[in-house]
N, C-alpha and C positions, 0 to 999 in steps of 0.2 A: 825855205829851209830855216830862215831865222825865226819865223813864227813857230815852227816846230820846236826849236831849241828854247824859245821863250816859254812855251807851254810846259816843257819838261822842267825848266827851272822853277816855274811857278808851282808845279805839282810837288817838286822836291821841297820847296820852301814851306808849303802848307803842311807837308808831312812832318818836317822838323819842328814847326811851330806847335803842332799837335802834341809832340813828345815833350818839348821843352816848356810850353805854356805860352799864353798870348803875350805876356809882358816880358818874356825872355828869362824869367826865373825858372829854375829847375823845380819839378814837383817835389813836395815835401814828404810824400809817402815812402820813397826809398830811404830817406834819411831817418824817418821815424822807425821804419822796419829795422834799420841797422842799430839804432839806439836800443830798441827792444831786445834785439839779439844780444847785444853787449850786456844789457841789464840782466837778462836771463842767464847768461854765462856767469856773471858775477854771483848771482843767487845760487847757482849750481855749485860753484866753487866754495862758497861759504857753507853750504849744507855738507859738502864732502869734508871740509875741514872740521866742522862741528862733530860729524860722525866719527872721524878719526880720533879727535880729541876725547870723545866719550869712550870709545873703545880702548884707547891707550890709558885712560885714567883707571880702568879696572884690571889692568895687568894682562890677562889672557882671555881667550875666547870663552872659556868655561866660566871664568869669573863674570864676564859680561853677560852671559846667558843667565847666570844665577841672579845677577842684579836686575836684569830686564824682567824676569819672571817673578821676582820678589820672594823666592824660596830660600 
């Protein structure tokens, strides 16, 4: 019975090591993914702010369309 439990513990440890890494450090890809998501959100917000500022600087939608088409 104790051999069976030791085998289960060893299997669980190897699974955990595979997820965490051999030296105990967490893998860096999830962190990198999170940083890229945050950077992408920041760029998206900056583009939206720039678009709103451009639209607001021309007064109305008609003025914006006239300025955008150059007529």
